[in-house]
N, C-alpha and C positions, 0 to 999 in steps of 0.2 A: 423310629420305624414308621413307614408310610405305605399306603397302597400304591403299587407301581402299575397295575393293570387290572382290568375287569373284563370278563368274558362270559357270554352265554352261548348256548348251543340250542337253537330253537327246535331242531329235530335231532333226537338222540343219535349220536354217531356221525353226524354230518358237520359241515363247516361251522366254524365259530363266528361270533360277532364280537367286535371290540366296542367297549363303552367308556365314556368319560365318567358316567355316573349310572347307578342302577338302584332300583327299589328292591329292598330285602323283604321277602314275603315268608310266611312260615315254612313253605316247601322249597325255598331257594330264591335265587334272583328272579325277578319278574321276567317271564317269557322263556325261562330256561327249561328245556326238555319237556315241554308240554305236548310235543308230538313225537311219535315213534313209528318206525317202519317195522312191520311184522311179517313173518312167514305165513304160509297157509294154516298153520296150527295156532296162530295168534301169539307166537313167541317173537320177541324183539330181535331184529337184525342189528348187529354191531360191527365195528371194524375188526373184531376178532376173526370173524368169518367172511366179512365182505369189506375189504379195504377200499373198494371203489366208492364207498359212502363219502369219502373225502371230496369227491367231485360234485356232490350235491350242495349247493349254496342257498340256504333258505334266507329269506328276508321278510320281516314282519310287514303285514299290510293292515289296513284299517279293519278288515273283516276276516283276517286269516293270515295266509302266507303267500309269498311268491317263491317258486323254486327255480333256480338257475343252474345251468351246467354248460360247459363249453360246447359250441356247435349245435345247440338245439334252442328252439324258442323257449322263453320263460313260460312257466305255468302258474296261473293264479289258482290258489286253493282256498276256497271259503271255509271258515271254521264250521264244522258240521254240527251246529247246535242241535239240529233235529236229525242228525245222521243215524244210521243203523247202530243200535247198541251192541257191543261185543265185549267178551271177556278176553283180556290179554295178559301176558306175563312178560316182565322185563327179562327174566331168564327162565328156562324151562322148569327149574326146580323151585321157582318162587310162586307165591300164591297169586291167583288171578285177580285182576281189578277191572272195573267197568270203564270202557272208553267208547268213543264214537268213531265210526268209519268215515273217512273222507269220500269224495265222489269217485265213481269208477274211472273217470279220465285220469285222475291222479294215480290210481293203482297201475293203469296201463303205462303211464309215463315212467314210473319208477321201475316197473318190471322190465320194460325194454332197456332202460339205461343200465340196470344192474345185472341183466341176463338171468333172472330167476323170478319166480312169482313173489310179488311184494305188494303189501297194502299199507296205507298210511292211516294211523289212528290218532285221535286227539283226546287228551285227558281233560274232559269237560269239567270234572270236579277234582281239583288237585288235593283235596283233603282225604281221599279214599285210600291212599297207600301209606301205610305206617312204616316208620323207621324200625329197624331191628330192635325189639324190646330188650334184648340183652345189653344194648348200648344206649338206646334212647329212652325217653320217658313217655308215659301216656299222653297222647295228643301230638307227639312229634310226627310230622308227615314229610313226604318227599314226592317229587314229581316222578318223571321217568328216568331220573339219574340212577346210577347203579344201586345206591343204597342210602345216600345221605344228601342233605340239601345243598351243601357247598363243599368244594375242594379248595383248600388253601395251599399255595406253594411259596417258596422263598428263593429269591434270585441268588443269594449267596450259596444255597445248597446246589443249585444248578451250576454255578461257577465251580464248585468242588467236583461235581461230576465231570465237567469239561476238563478240569485240570488233570483228573485221573486219566481221561482219554488221551490228552496231549502227552502225558508222561509215558504212556504205552505206545505212542505213535499211531494211535487208531485214526484212520481218515474220517471217521464219523464226526469228529470234533470240528467246530462246536455245535452241539445240539441246541435247538431253540426250546423255549419253555412250552411252545405249542404242543410238543410231543406228549406232554403230561395232561393236557386238556383241563387246566384248572379253571375255576371261576374267579379266584381272587389271588393275585400275586403281590407279595410284600417285598419291600427292600429296606435295608438299614439294619437288619438282624444278622448275627453271625450264622455261618453255615450250620444247619441242623438244629438251630435254636428251637424250631417249631416242635421237634420231638419231645422236648421237655415240657411242653404245654399240655400234654395229654392229661385229660381229667380235670382241666382247669378252664377258666374263662379268659377270653380276650375281648377287648373293646375296639371296634373299628368305627371311627366317627362317633355317632351316637347309638350304635347298635352293639349289643353284647352277644357273644357267641360262646357256646360250649365246644371245646375241642374234644371230640367224641372218640376218634379212632385214627390210628395211623393208616395210611393208604397203601395196600399191597398192590403192586403193579403187574400188568399183564402185557401181552404181545402188542397191544395197541400203541404202547410207547415206542415200539420199533418201527412204526409206520410213519412215513413222510406225510405230513398233513396237507401238503400241496399236491403230491402226485399219487399217493397210495402205495408207493414202493416200500418194501420191507427190508430191514437190515437185522443186525444183531444187538445193536446198542439202543438204549442204555442198560438193558437187562443184564448183559454179561458183566459190565463193570460194576453195577449195583450189587450183583450177586457176590462180588469179591469184597466190597467195602461197606455195604449198607443194606443189611437184610435182617429179617426177623424170623420167628419160628415158622411162619406160613408163607414166606417168600420175600422178594425184594421190596424195599419201601421207598416211597418218595411222596411227600405231601401229607396233609392232615385233613380228615373229614370233620367238618364243623356244622353245628346246628344252631340256628338263631334263637335267641331268647326273647326276641321282639321283632318289630318291623321298623322300617325307616329307610332313608336314602343314604347310600355310601358313594364315595367318589374317589377317583384317582387323586392322590395327594393327601387323602385323609390320614390323620395319625392313627397308628396301631399301638394300643397299650398292651404290654405283655401281662401275663397272668399275675395276679396278686392273691387271689382267694381260690382255693380248690373248689371244684364243682361239688355241690351238695344238694 
């Protein structure tokens, strides 16, 4: 088994970045989801309610970000190191965490593009947001990702999903892995092998990870990550073939047990010792 692809999402819900290598930090891959677009109440906007976020292409810059979208000039966004402090929530039901507001020009740019009031915030201190204590350990932290530092997926499991779609004659096939917005994609494992790793450790390159939770999927997976158009797959086919008590499943949430560099092509060692 090896790493097939690495992705980060500098702004939660927006376009991905592909990497040949990435630094693993306690809260996720370096640069992943340190920024988030929020509504007037300080609640994060995601593709669940705003599919047009796929049209926002962030690029890291020396002192912040550059935002790109088709048909408009790019916008430089300095990291708001001294920006106005605000309390924000990744989801309305989640606890608030402190962040910093970007400059007003950024809010105007995003509001006009998305057709609704929007502000951009930066997680200046990525250690302030804890992982769910029912799954994580004291000291486990996460950026603005939904709940866990990294999401791992398996190319063979996607092949299985696409085989099911082909068997039913569904025109959605083949779906790309981008639909699932992973951080880390592995190859060389059998389909659904990752499900058996729950509660155990894996090693990727020189970094160990706890496999903390199966990932329950939402409507974002039905969103074309290039156009924002919505369909019905893969949720319908997963509901028939691969679901759990709380919904359809694809991928595993993992938590690093250390820091280090991982790269495409790195070996992936399957679990040998249960998490303890």
